[in-house]
Structures are given as structure tokens and as C-alpha cells.
Residue, then its C-alpha position, 0 to 999 in steps of 0.5 A: m044898575k048893579i053889574r057883576t062878572g063871573f068866571g067859569y072853568d071846567v074839564h072833562q076826560l074824552r073817551e071813545g064811544l061816547d056822544f060828544w055834546l058841546g054848546g048844546i049840540q051833538i058833534p060827530h066824533t069818535h070820542g065824547a066827554l065823560g061825566h055824570s050828565d051829558a058832560d057838555v063842558l061849554i054849558h057847564v062853564i057858562c053855568d058856573a060863570l053865571l052862578g059865580a057872578a050872582n054869588m050862588r056858588d057853583i054847578g056842583y053845589h046845585f046839581a051834585d054829580t052824586d045825585p042820580q036824578y042828574k045822571g045823563i041829564d041834558s046840560k041845557i036843562l041845567l042851564r035853564d035851571v041856572l037862568k031861573l035862579i039868577r033871574e029870580a034874584g033879579y039879574e039879567i045877562s049882558n053877555i057871555d064870552s067863552t073859549v073851548c080848548l080842544q085838539e079834535p074835533k075842530v070846533n069852529p065849524h059848529i060855533p054858529a049852531m052852538k050860538t043859535c042853540l044857547a041863544e034859544v035856551m037863554h032867550l038872548p040874542e046871538e050877539a050876546i054869546s061869544i064862543k071861541a075855540t083853540t087847541t093847545e098846540k098838542l101840549g097837555f091833556v088837551g093836546k094829547k086828546e085826553g080831554v076838553a077844557a073850557y072857560a067862560t066869563v059873563l056880565i050880569y046886571k040888575p036893571 
């Protein structure tokens, strides 16, 4: 069995009046993430970690932010496409571990819904997906409520 790990990191600015998408669900808030797609930072880091683990570059390589077909796209569609790529290469997902860094809104109440959504999209058991949340104790762009950051690691394998 061939085992590989991958890591993803992403940030997005927060802007007033935008919808806030995280982990495939919309979270009510006054600010949302700015991006070419729906700017779902959690899905983006999972995509990058999966692509990196399979040595398939990154999300920007496959879904360029200069391509109009991806303008406003639901990041769950991008995740489905990434899964198709890695599964066509013979890989399956063992587990995903992720952390969202956000001062506001609080993420913890939304983690069960995010896990359910992502498990459905990826056809994985919820136990295979870990989502954690933290603030940056009011330090940096996250602490100043100017942006959101996320990290993810994945373990993939060839059965």
C-alpha cells in the first residue's frame, strides 16, 4: 500500500456584505470571504492538501482565478473535481485534519454541519474528517478581523 501526506494553507480577506461560506455551508455573519470562487477557505485547503499529497500541484493550477468559468463557483464543485482527479490516480482518502483561524464568527457551533456536508461531498465517514477552530488572540490580520486562514493535512493511500 502506497501512503502519502499532503498539506494545505490558504487565506482570504473578509469584506462586509459578502456571504460567508466555510466547509461547504453558509454561516450567518456581517462579513464574508473575498475570492474568485465562493472563497470557502476550508474547502480550498482540503483541495490543496489532497492535490499536494497526490503530487498534482495546487488548486490554482487546476482552477485558475483568472478563468471566468470559476467566478463565484461553489467550492464543493471544485472539491468533487479534485476527488475525481486523485481517485482516477488510484488514491483514496484515509483522513483529513484541518484548522480554521478566525476571530469572528465562532466556528465551533458549525463544525458538525460542516463535517456532515464535507463527508457527503467526499463520500467519507464523518470520523475521517477533523475540523478544529482557533482565534489568533486578536493578533495579525485574523485577530483584527481582516481575514480568515485555514490549514489542512491529509493522508491518502493506494489500496
